[in-house]
C-alpha positions as CSV (number, residue, x, y, z in Angstrom):
1,X,0.0,0.0,0.0
2,X,1.0,3.6,-0.6
3,X,0.9,5.6,2.7
4,X,1.2,9.4,2.8
5,X,1.8,10.9,6.2
6,X,0.8,14.6,6.4
7,X,1.4,17.6,8.7
8,X,-1.5,19.8,7.8
9,X,-1.3,23.5,6.8
10,X,-1.3,26.0,9.7
11,X,-3.8,28.5,8.2
12,X,-6.5,28.2,10.9
13,X,-4.6,27.6,14.1
14,X,-6.7,28.0,17.2
15,X,-6.0,31.3,18.9
16,X,-4.3,30.2,22.2
17,X,-1.6,31.1,24.6
18,X,1.1,31.6,22.0
19,X,1.2,34.8,19.9
20,X,1.1,34.3,16.1
21,X,4.5,35.9,15.7
22,X,6.1,33.3,17.9
23,X,4.1,30.4,16.7
24,X,5.3,31.0,13.2
25,X,8.8,30.1,14.2
26,X,7.7,26.7,15.5
27,X,6.8,25.7,12.0
28,X,10.5,25.4,11.2
29,X,10.8,22.3,13.4
30,X,10.8,19.0,11.5
31,X,7.8,16.6,12.0
32,X,9.7,14.1,14.1
33,X,6.7,11.9,14.9
34,X,5.9,11.4,11.2
35,X,9.6,10.7,10.5
36,X,9.6,8.0,13.1
37,X,6.4,6.4,11.8
38,X,7.7,6.5,8.2
39,X,11.0,5.0,9.0
40,X,9.4,2.2,11.0
41,X,7.0,1.3,8.1
42,X,9.9,1.4,5.6
43,X,12.1,-0.9,7.6
44,X,9.4,-3.2,9.1
45,X,6.9,-3.5,6.2
46,X,6.7,-3.5,2.4
47,X,4.5,-0.3,2.2
48,X,5.6,2.7,0.3
49,X,5.7,5.8,2.5
50,X,5.9,9.6,1.7
51,X,5.9,12.5,4.1
52,X,4.1,15.8,3.2
53,X,5.0,18.7,5.5
54,X,2.6,21.5,4.4
55,X,3.7,23.8,7.1
56,X,7.3,23.8,6.0
57,X,6.3,25.0,2.5
58,X,3.4,27.2,3.7
59,X,1.1,25.2,1.4
60,X,-2.7,25.8,1.5
61,X,-5.2,23.0,1.1
62,X,-5.4,23.3,-2.6
63,X,-1.7,22.6,-2.9
64,X,-2.1,19.7,-0.4
65,X,-4.8,18.3,-2.7
66,X,-2.6,18.6,-5.7
67,X,0.3,16.8,-3.9
68,X,-2.0,14.0,-2.8
69,X,-3.5,13.5,-6.3
70,X,0.0,13.5,-7.8
71,X,1.3,10.7,-5.5
72,X,-2.0,8.8,-5.3
73,X,-1.7,7.2,-1.9
74,X,-4.1,4.4,-0.7
75,X,-4.0,5.6,2.9
76,X,-3.5,9.1,4.4
77,X,-2.3,9.5,7.9
78,X,-2.5,13.0,9.6
79,X,-0.8,14.1,12.8
80,X,-3.1,16.3,14.9
81,X,-2.4,18.9,17.5
82,X,-5.4,20.4,19.3
83,X,-4.6,23.9,18.1
84,X,-4.4,22.6,14.6
85,X,-7.7,20.7,14.6
86,X,-9.4,22.9,12.1
87,X,-6.7,22.5,9.4
88,X,-6.6,18.8,10.2
89,X,-10.3,18.4,9.5
90,X,-9.9,20.4,6.3
91,X,-7.0,18.0,5.3
92,X,-9.3,15.0,6.0
93,X,-11.9,16.5,3.6
94,X,-9.1,17.3,1.1
95,X,-7.9,13.8,1.1
96,X,-11.4,12.4,0.7
97,X,-11.7,14.3,-2.6
98,X,-8.8,12.4,-4.0
99,X,-9.9,9.2,-5.9
100,X,-6.9,7.0,-4.8
101,X,-7.5,7.6,-1.0
102,X,-9.4,4.7,0.5
103,X,-8.6,5.3,4.2
104,X,-7.8,8.2,6.5
105,X,-6.1,7.8,9.9
106,X,-5.6,10.4,12.6
107,X,-2.9,10.2,15.3
108,X,-0.8,12.6,17.4
109,X,-1.1,14.5,20.7
110,X,-4.8,15.5,20.2
111,X,-5.9,11.9,19.6
112,X,-4.0,10.8,22.7
113,X,-5.6,13.5,24.8
114,X,-9.1,13.4,23.3
115,X,-9.7,10.0,21.7
116,X,-13.5,10.0,22.5
117,X,-14.0,13.3,20.8
118,X,-11.9,12.4,17.8
119,X,-13.5,9.1,16.8
120,X,-16.6,10.6,15.3
121,X,-15.0,13.2,13.1
122,X,-16.4,13.0,9.6
123,X,-14.3,11.3,7.0
124,X,-12.0,9.5,9.5
125,X,-11.7,5.7,9.3
126,X,-9.5,5.2,12.3
127,X,-7.6,6.9,15.1
128,X,-4.4,5.7,16.8
129,X,-3.8,6.6,20.4
130,X,-0.3,6.8,21.9
131,X,2.8,5.5,20.1
132,X,1.7,4.7,16.6
133,X,4.3,2.5,15.0
134,X,3.1,-1.0,15.8
135,X,-0.7,-0.1,15.9
136,X,-0.4,1.5,12.5
137,X,1.5,-1.6,11.1
138,X,-1.3,-3.9,12.4
139,X,-4.0,-1.6,11.0
140,X,-2.4,-1.5,7.5
141,X,-2.0,-5.3,7.5
142,X,-5.7,-5.8,8.2
143,X,-6.8,-3.4,5.5
144,X,-4.4,-4.8,3.0
145,X,-6.0,-8.3,3.5
146,X,-9.4,-6.7,2.9
147,X,-10.6,-7.5,6.4
148,X,-12.6,-5.3,8.8
149,X,-10.4,-3.4,11.3
150,X,-11.6,-4.4,14.7
151,X,-10.0,-5.0,18.1
152,X,-6.5,-3.8,17.2
153,X,-4.7,-2.6,20.3
154,X,-4.2,1.2,20.3
155,X,-6.6,1.7,17.4
156,X,-10.2,2.7,17.3
157,X,-11.6,1.8,13.8
158,X,-14.9,0.1,14.5
159,X,-18.0,1.1,16.4
160,X,-17.5,-1.8,18.8
161,X,-13.9,-0.8,19.6
162,X,-13.5,0.5,23.1
163,X,-12.1,4.0,23.4
164,X,-9.0,3.7,25.7
165,X,-8.5,6.2,28.5
166,X,-4.8,5.4,28.6
167,X,-2.2,4.8,25.8
168,X,-2.6,1.1,24.9
169,X,0.8,0.7,23.4
170,X,3.8,2.3,25.1
171,X,7.3,1.0,24.3
172,X,9.5,-0.4,27.0
173,X,12.6,0.1,24.9
174,X,12.9,3.1,22.6
175,X,16.2,1.7,21.2
176,X,14.1,-0.8,19.3
177,X,12.8,2.0,17.0
178,X,14.9,2.6,13.8
179,X,16.8,5.9,13.4
180,X,14.7,8.2,11.2
181,X,16.2,9.0,7.8
182,X,15.8,12.8,7.6
183,X,16.2,12.6,3.8
184,X,12.5,11.7,3.8
185,X,11.8,15.4,4.2
186,X,13.5,18.6,3.0
187,X,15.8,18.4,6.0
188,X,18.0,21.3,4.8
189,X,15.2,23.8,5.1
190,X,14.5,23.5,8.8
191,X,16.2,26.0,11.1
192,X,16.2,27.3,14.7
193,X,15.6,31.1,14.9
194,X,17.5,31.2,18.2
195,X,20.4,29.1,16.8
196,X,23.5,29.8,14.8
197,X,21.9,29.7,11.3
198,X,22.9,26.2,10.3
199,X,20.8,23.2,9.3
200,X,18.7,22.2,12.3
201,X,16.9,19.1,13.5
202,X,15.2,17.6,16.5
203,X,15.8,14.4,18.4
204,X,13.7,12.9,21.2
205,X,15.6,10.7,23.8
206,X,12.8,9.9,26.2
207,X,9.0,9.8,26.5
208,X,6.8,10.8,29.3
209,X,7.5,13.0,32.4
210,X,7.3,12.0,36.0
211,X,6.4,15.5,37.3
212,X,3.0,17.0,37.9
213,X,2.8,20.6,36.7
214,X,-0.9,21.5,36.8
215,X,-0.9,23.2,33.3
216,X,0.7,20.2,31.5
217,X,-0.9,17.0,30.1
218,X,2.3,15.2,29.1
219,X,1.8,11.4,29.8
220,X,3.0,10.6,33.3
221,X,2.1,6.9,33.6
222,X,5.4,5.8,32.2
223,X,8.8,7.4,31.6
224,X,11.1,5.7,29.1
225,X,14.6,6.7,27.9
226,X,16.9,5.8,25.1
227,X,20.4,4.6,25.8
228,X,23.3,7.0,25.3
229,X,24.6,4.7,22.5
230,X,21.3,4.9,20.6
231,X,21.1,8.6,21.0
232,X,24.6,9.1,19.7
233,X,23.9,6.9,16.7
234,X,21.1,9.2,15.7
235,X,23.3,12.2,16.4
236,X,25.9,10.7,14.0
237,X,23.2,10.2,11.3
238,X,22.4,13.9,11.6
239,X,26.1,14.9,11.4
240,X,26.5,12.8,8.3
241,X,23.9,14.9,6.6
242,X,25.5,18.2,7.6
243,X,23.1,18.9,10.5
244,X,25.1,20.5,13.3
245,X,22.3,22.1,15.4
246,X,20.1,19.7,17.3
247,X,17.3,20.3,19.8
248,X,16.6,17.4,22.2
249,X,12.8,17.8,22.5
250,X,12.2,15.7,25.6
251,X,9.7,17.3,27.9
252,X,12.3,17.3,30.6
253,X,15.9,16.3,29.8
254,X,17.4,16.3,33.2
255,X,15.2,13.9,35.0
256,X,18.5,12.8,36.7
257,X,21.8,14.5,36.4
258,X,23.5,11.1,36.0
259,X,21.6,10.5,32.8
260,X,22.9,13.8,31.3
261,X,26.4,13.1,32.5
262,X,26.4,9.7,30.8
263,X,25.2,11.1,27.5
264,X,27.8,13.8,27.6
265,X,30.5,11.2,28.3
266,X,29.4,9.2,25.2
267,X,29.3,12.3,23.0
268,X,32.8,13.2,24.1
269,X,34.1,9.7,23.7
270,X,32.9,9.7,20.1
271,X,34.3,13.1,19.4
272,X,31.0,14.4,18.0
273,X,31.0,18.1,17.4
274,X,27.7,19.9,17.2
275,X,25.6,22.5,19.0
276,X,22.7,21.3,21.0
277,X,19.7,22.6,23.0
278,X,17.6,20.9,25.8
279,X,14.7,21.6,28.0
280,X,15.6,21.6,31.7
281,X,14.2,21.9,35.2
282,X,16.1,24.2,37.4
283,X,16.1,21.6,40.1
284,X,19.6,20.1,40.8
285,X,21.4,22.2,38.2
286,X,25.0,22.5,39.3
287,X,28.3,23.8,37.9
288,X,29.8,20.4,37.3
289,X,26.9,19.3,35.1
290,X,26.8,22.5,33.1
291,X,30.6,22.5,32.5
292,X,30.4,18.9,31.1
293,X,27.4,19.9,28.9
294,X,29.3,22.9,27.6
295,X,32.3,20.7,26.8
296,X,30.0,18.3,25.0
297,X,28.5,21.0,22.8
298,X,25.5,22.3,24.7
299,X,24.9,25.9,23.7
300,X,21.4,26.6,25.1
301,X,19.1,25.4,27.8
302,X,15.4,26.2,27.9
303,X,13.9,26.5,31.4
304,X,10.2,26.5,32.2
305,X,10.2,29.2,34.8
306,X,6.5,30.2,34.4
307,X,6.3,32.6,37.4
308,X,8.5,35.0,39.3
309,X,7.1,34.3,42.8
310,X,7.1,31.3,45.1
311,X,3.3,31.6,45.4
312,X,2.9,31.2,41.6
313,X,5.3,28.3,41.5
314,X,3.4,26.5,44.2
315,X,0.1,27.1,42.3
316,X,1.6,25.2,39.3
317,X,3.2,22.5,41.4
318,X,6.5,23.2,39.9
319,X,8.4,21.7,42.8
320,X,11.1,24.5,42.6
321,X,11.6,27.8,44.2
322,X,12.9,31.3,43.2
323,X,16.3,30.7,44.7
324,X,16.8,27.6,42.6
325,X,15.7,29.4,39.5
326,X,18.1,32.3,40.0
327,X,21.0,29.9,40.8
328,X,20.4,27.9,37.6
329,X,20.5,31.1,35.4
330,X,23.5,32.5,37.1
331,X,25.5,29.3,36.7
332,X,24.6,29.1,33.0
333,X,25.9,32.7,32.5
334,X,29.1,31.9,34.3
335,X,29.7,28.6,32.3
336,X,28.7,30.3,29.0
337,X,25.5,28.4,28.1
338,X,22.8,30.6,26.7
339,X,19.3,30.4,28.3
340,X,15.7,30.6,27.3
341,X,13.1,31.4,30.0
342,X,9.4,30.5,29.6
343,X,6.9,32.6,31.5
344,X,3.1,32.6,31.8
345,X,1.1,35.8,32.3
346,X,-2.5,36.2,33.4
347,X,-2.2,33.5,36.0
348,X,-4.5,33.3,39.1
349,X,-1.9,34.9,41.3
350,X,-1.7,37.9,39.1
351,X,-4.6,40.1,40.2
352,X,-3.7,43.4,38.5
353,X,-1.7,44.9,35.7
354,X,1.1,45.8,38.1
355,X,1.4,42.1,39.1
356,X,1.9,41.2,35.4
357,X,4.4,44.0,35.0
358,X,6.3,42.6,38.0
359,X,6.5,39.2,36.2
360,X,7.9,40.9,33.1
361,X,10.4,42.9,35.3
362,X,11.5,39.6,37.0
363,X,12.0,37.9,33.6
364,X,14.3,40.7,32.5
365,X,16.3,40.8,35.7
366,X,16.8,37.0,35.5
367,X,19.0,37.9,32.5
368,X,18.1,35.0,30.1
369,X,19.2,35.3,26.5
370,X,15.7,34.8,25.2
371,X,12.2,34.7,26.8
372,X,9.0,33.1,25.6
373,X,5.9,34.6,27.2
374,X,2.5,32.8,26.9
375,X,-0.9,33.8,28.1
376,X,-2.1,31.1,30.5
377,X,-4.5,29.1,28.4
378,X,-5.6,25.9,30.3
379,X,-6.4,22.9,28.1
380,X,-9.0,20.3,29.0
381,X,-7.4,17.3,30.6
382,X,-5.0,19.2,32.8
383,X,-5.2,19.6,36.6
384,X,-5.4,23.4,36.1
385,X,-8.4,23.1,33.8
386,X,-10.2,21.1,36.4
387,X,-9.4,23.7,39.0
388,X,-10.8,26.4,36.7
389,X,-13.9,24.5,35.9
390,X,-14.6,23.8,39.6
391,X,-14.1,27.5,40.3
392,X,-16.5,28.5,37.5
393,X,-13.7,30.3,35.6
394,X,-13.6,27.8,32.7
395,X,-16.5,26.4,30.7
396,X,-16.0,23.0,29.0
397,X,-19.0,23.4,26.6
398,X,-17.2,25.4,23.8
399,X,-14.3,22.9,23.8
400,X,-16.6,19.9,23.5
401,X,-18.5,21.6,20.6
402,X,-15.2,22.5,18.9
403,X,-13.8,19.0,19.1
404,X,-16.9,17.6,17.5
405,X,-17.3,20.3,14.9
406,X,-13.9,22.1,14.4
407,X,-14.4,25.7,13.1
408,X,-12.0,28.6,12.6
409,X,-14.0,31.0,14.8
410,X,-13.2,29.1,18.0
411,X,-10.9,30.7,20.5
412,X,-9.3,28.8,23.4
413,X,-10.4,30.0,26.8
414,X,-7.9,32.0,28.8
415,X,-7.9,32.4,32.6
416,X,-10.1,35.5,32.5
417,X,-10.8,35.8,36.2
418,X,-8.9,39.0,36.6
419,X,-8.3,40.2,33.0
420,X,-10.2,40.2,29.7
421,X,-8.8,38.4,26.7
422,X,-7.9,41.8,25.0
423,X,-6.2,43.0,28.2
424,X,-4.1,39.8,28.2
425,X,-3.1,40.2,24.6
426,X,-2.0,43.8,25.2
427,X,0.1,42.7,28.2
428,X,1.6,39.9,26.1
429,X,2.6,42.5,23.5
430,X,4.1,44.7,26.1
431,X,6.1,41.8,27.5
432,X,7.7,40.9,24.2
433,X,8.5,44.5,23.3
434,X,10.0,45.3,26.7
435,X,12.4,42.3,26.5
436,X,13.3,42.1,22.8
437,X,13.5,45.8,22.0
438,X,16.0,46.7,24.7
439,X,19.1,48.1,23.0
440,X,21.4,45.7,24.8
441,X,19.5,42.7,23.4
442,X,19.5,44.0,19.9
443,X,23.2,44.8,19.9
444,X,24.1,41.5,21.5
445,X,22.2,39.4,18.9
446,X,23.5,41.5,15.9
447,X,27.0,40.7,17.0
448,X,26.2,37.0,17.0
449,X,24.7,36.8,13.5
450,X,26.9,34.5,11.3
451,X,25.4,34.6,7.8
452,X,23.0,36.6,5.6
453,X,20.3,33.9,6.0
454,X,20.7,34.0,9.8
455,X,20.2,37.8,9.6
456,X,17.1,37.5,7.5
457,X,15.5,34.9,9.8
458,X,16.2,36.9,12.9
459,X,15.0,40.1,11.3
460,X,11.8,38.5,10.2
461,X,11.2,37.1,13.7
462,X,11.9,40.6,15.2
463,X,9.5,42.3,12.9
464,X,6.8,39.8,13.8
465,X,7.3,40.5,17.4
466,X,7.3,44.3,16.8
467,X,4.1,44.1,14.8
468,X,2.4,41.8,17.3
């Protein structure tokens, strides 16, 4: 069978906590989940597989239809994020207009979070919850034999199939999955706007997260990691393609310091030279760890700070305090690793505009190299959403209607107990302008620009932030 895996256009993204100017830069990240699925099918089955990344090329749905008709797949699989549900649904309809397409499958984070709401979407033959490699293989085998898909673990394709609350399939050994061949996509076109201007890619080295931040819905029922040897094999595959900037996209990279030490040791043992980025908790960050990471090529660490008060950190159950945050950023500056701080504004502990301005002031005084500000937008399925619903601040009805009938007019609910949506958008714009249009920030980043293409990308990103 011919299987086309699609990342839909991003023309109707749900207005949520991330401003459009910042969200645009996320489109430069490769579709790692589709790469992993494609490589698995190529190595483990006889099916032909093609990846179509509409976001990379800024394609609209008419171009997606042309691409589908040209390649004539039997099956179309679409990865779905909740904020991209409208475009996903349009892509389903687009695929259905193509004569060759017999089946349409949905998978991805939205399906894992909301399987019940996803099963009934018009034009969808099956949904896959959780890790998709083996469930998708089984589903394709059944369809190829001309049989009815029913009772496949991890798949809902029949009216009698139970809709699982938890992920049915969750690998015990991530090393078993083949290394994705990034030549399946236009890998040279992906970039990191905060990077050095080179070819960029992502790698995941673990799945799940053992922590319990109230705003997050990352699966916590199991945490699984790759071995350092398997990780470095994938790093080498990237280096062989001329990819020298890598972002490890684990939800939390430093679950233990020892794991990070061991990986750095393996990178150093192999003599691999590249620049890499990770997401970290500030907990247990120490100089010895940072110095080894720097030696192994780490150039940037992204920290989820979220709030500038201990009260706010307790609200989100971050399990850290202000002193630990400030120590982590100070150590990174001293060692020479750049930092990104993530902050939320419009939280329940911010009662007035002056409270939000204090959060912005704290973010600047922390002296990160970059900041990402988000308006707090709780999503159904998180502990914070439940708290908001119980308090009468959040109403689930619009979300339920949206998931059953996606439409571009929908706006995700913000925590509007103390601010209107428009007030929060204005405060978000103020936050970005205050941080990114300081003369010292502009001069510092102009000095670090390494190529005309890097200058262009950073200039475009800057204009987007300025224009809001």
